[in-house]
N, C-alpha and C positions, 0 to 999 in steps of 0.2 A: 734082230736086236733093235733096241730103241735108238733113234738118232736124236741129235740135239739141234734145235733151230736157233742159231745165235741171233742176237739183236744187232750186233755190230762187230766190226774189227776193233780190237781193244788197243793193241800196241805192236810194235816190232822190236826185236831184241838183237843187239849187235855185241861183238867184242871189240875192244880197242885198248891199246897200251897206255893211253893218256886220257884220263877222264876230264882233266881241265881243258884240253884241246877240244874234246867233243862238246863240252859245255859251251865253249866259246863259239864253235860253229853253230851249235843249236841256237844260241842267242841271236846270231846274225840271220839264221834261217827263220826264226820266229817261234822258237821253243824255249820256255823258261824252265829254270831248275825247280823241280818239285821236291827233291830230296836226294841225298847221297849217303853212301857209306864208304869205307876204304876201298871196297871192291865193286861198287855199283853206282850208277848215275841214272836218275829218273827225270825225264823232261816232259813238261805238260804244254798244252795249248790253251786257248781261250774257250774252254768248254767245261762241262761238269765232270769229265773224266779226270782221275787223279794224275795220270801220266799217259803219254802216247808213244814214248820212245825210251827204251832201256839200253844201257851200255854196261856190260861187265868187263872188268879189267882182264886183258889177255891178248893173245895174238889176234890181229885184225881178222874179222870174219862175221858172217851172219849166223845167228843162233836159231831164230825162228820167229813165229808170229803168234798172236793170241786172239781169241774170240771172247766177247762178253755175252753172257746169257743171264736169264733170271735165276735166282737161287733155287726156285722150285724145279725148273727144268734141269739145271746142272746137277742137283742132288739126285734126281730120277735117273739121269744119264749115267752118272758115276755108279749108282747102285746097280743098274742093269748090266753094266760092263765091268763091274768089279774094280773100279778105279778108286784109289784113296783120295779123299778130299781133305785139304789141310788149310789152316789159316795162313794168310799171306802177310809176311813181315815186311811190308812195303808201304809207301804212301797210299792212303786210302783203305788199307786193310783188305777185308773181304776173304773169300775162300777161293781155292783153285785146285786144279789137277792138270796133268799134262799127258800128251800122247807124243809119239814120234812117227812121222809120216814115212812113206817108202824110201825116201832119199835121205833120211836122217835129220830132217828139219824138226825142231821141237814145236809142237802146237799146244800152247797153253789155253786153258779154259778158265775164265774167272767170273765171279758173281759177287753180289752183295758188297761192292766197294762203296765207300763213302762218296757222296756227291758234292762236288765243289759248287758253291753258291754264286760267286762273283766271276762272270765271264771276262770282264775287262775289255769288252769290245767297244771301240770308239763309235760315237754317233756318226751317221752318214746323211749328208744332204741328198735330196732327191736328184735324179738324173734327168736332164732335159734332152728330149729328142724331137723328131719331127711330129710325133703323135701327141706328146705331152709337154707342157711348159709349167711344171710344178715348182721349180726352184726359182726364186726371185731374189737371189743373193749370190755373192761370189762363192765358189767352191774351193775349199782349201783342204789339202790332205796332210795328215801328220807325216813327218819324216821318220824313217826308221824301218825296222824289219816288218815283214808281212805279219798279219794276225792269223795264225793257224787256229782253226776251230776244231778239227778232228782229223783222224786218219781215215782215208777212204778205201785204199786198196793196197795189195801187195802182189808183186809179180815174181814168179819163181820159174827158173829153168829146171826141168825135171828129166830124169833119165828115161822114163817110160810114161808117156802121156796118159794112155788109157789106164794104166795101173794106178797112177796118182789121181786121175779123175774119179775113178771108182772109189778109191779110198776116201776122198773128201766128200763125195756125194753120199756115200753110205753112212757117214758119221754126222754130217752137218746139213744134209738135205739141199745142197746148193743146186741152183738152176743154171742151165746154159743160156747165156744171152746170144753170143756169137761163137760158133765153132769154126776154127780156122783151118782151111784147106791149103796145102802147099802146092800151088798150081805150077811152080817152076822147079820143084825139087831142091829148095834151098836148105831144108833140114832133113829130108828123107826122100822116099820115092815120090815121083810126081803124082799129084792127085791124092796123096795121103793126108789124113787129118793129123795135125801136129800140135794143136792146142785149143784152148777155149777160154773165153771170158765167162766167169762164173759169178752169179749174184746170189745174195741171200734170199730165202723164200719166206716172206711175211704175208702171204696170201694176197688180199686186195690192197695192202699197203705198199706203195711203190718203194723200191730200194735202189741203191746205186747200180748202174749198168754192170759193174763188176766190183766184187770185193776181193776176189782172187783171180789171177790169170795164170794158167799153167801152160808153159811152152815146152814141148818135147824136143829138146835139142840133143838128147842122147847123153848129156852131161849135166849133173845137178849143179845149181848155183843160184845165188840171189841176183835178181835183175834190178828192181827198184821198189820203193814204197812211196805212196802218194798222200799228201796232206792237203785238205781243203782249206782255202783262205777265204777271207770275208767277201771279196768281189773282184772284178777285173781291175779296178783302180788299185786295190790292195796288192794284187799279184804284180802289177807293173811297178808299184812303189817298192815292193820287196825285191824285185829284180834289180832295180837301181841301187838299193842298199847293199845287196850282195856284191854287186860290181864295185862299189866304193870300198868294200872290205876285201877286195881281191880274192874272192872265193872262186872256185873252179866251175864254170858253166859247162853244161853238156849239150842241151838241146832245147830250143825254144826262142821266142815265145810263139806259139801257134795253137791251132784248134784241131784236135783229133777228129778223124772220121767216125771210128767206132767208139761210142761212149760220149762223143761230142765235147769233151772237156777242153777248155783253154788250159794249156800246160806250160810249165817252165821247169826244166830239169837241171839239177846241180849235183856236184859230188862233194861228199864230206872229206876230211883230211886223209882218209884211208881208202878212198875210191868208191865207197858205197853211194849209189845213186838215189837221190831223194827228189821228189817232185812237189811243186806247188800246183794246185789246180783249182778251177772254179767253173761253174755253169756246166755240169755234166748231166747226162740223161738219168732219169729215174723210171724204173719199169716194175709193174706188178706181175703176179704169177700168170695172169691171163695174156700178157704180151707174148709169151711163148719163147721160142728160140729161132735163131736165124743161122745161116751159113755165110761165111765170108772168106776171102783169100788173104794170104800173107801180105800182099801189097795193100789191100784195104786196111789191114790191121796197122800197117806202118804209115798209111797215107794221111795227109793233113788236108783240111778244108782251106786253111790259109796258114802261112808261116813257113819257116825253113823245112826242107825235106829231111827225113831221117838220115843221120850221118852215114855216108857211104852209099846212099840210095840215089839213083838217077832221078832227076825231076820228071 
């Protein structure tokens, strides 16, 4: 059967009982309101995407994620697999359909959404270092939340890693960047493969080190969603802003080993983990795949160690 090669992750979808509280957190985190109804809230970043974060009213929880594709590709995929395509009554319009993965997470597929023209990103002065001296003026950063540009990846705990890996690869052509081996038996038998960082396949065009990370814990659940911010200064400024707003920090600031992102993790009012990141790895198809350990997946190049992990 035909697979779909997405262009990007489009958004993540949550449930929460209070849309105003989610909108308030989103504003502190760097997401602006793109639209809402009595039952749904749509939050956007500083990008062409109409929204990056969706909340529908209900008991707190994670609903699913979405991929964006070209209209031509999505129409062919839907026709080949007998999926209905419907117009989207949401900010940006477009067309969409949805699947349900082996653990019950909804995977939406969207295309032909209207493109936002004004990104609203602030100008940035050059950075001086020992190699370059380009800036000859004081550097001043705007106060306030980070400037989120796009959503980069979503991490899911899954009940059966190989089953979920096969499901996502067969439908979306995802490539393994790093396959994770459980060398100490933290999630299963020692030496077993328990997860993988999976990236989009766009041929010779480099893509994020991972767009989806599947971790076979034996129990399905949401782990976190990650949003790219303007740069390191922006991440640090966003961190300070969230602290002044008394939001709940989880882990950071540091630099991951696998993927290399500078990261900063926070929790929304219902405990969903969301991440600011910048300066991650980009890999093309020719880069291939690697194997790594659970410790490497949790290891930092600098910054605080993973909560509960020994230095």
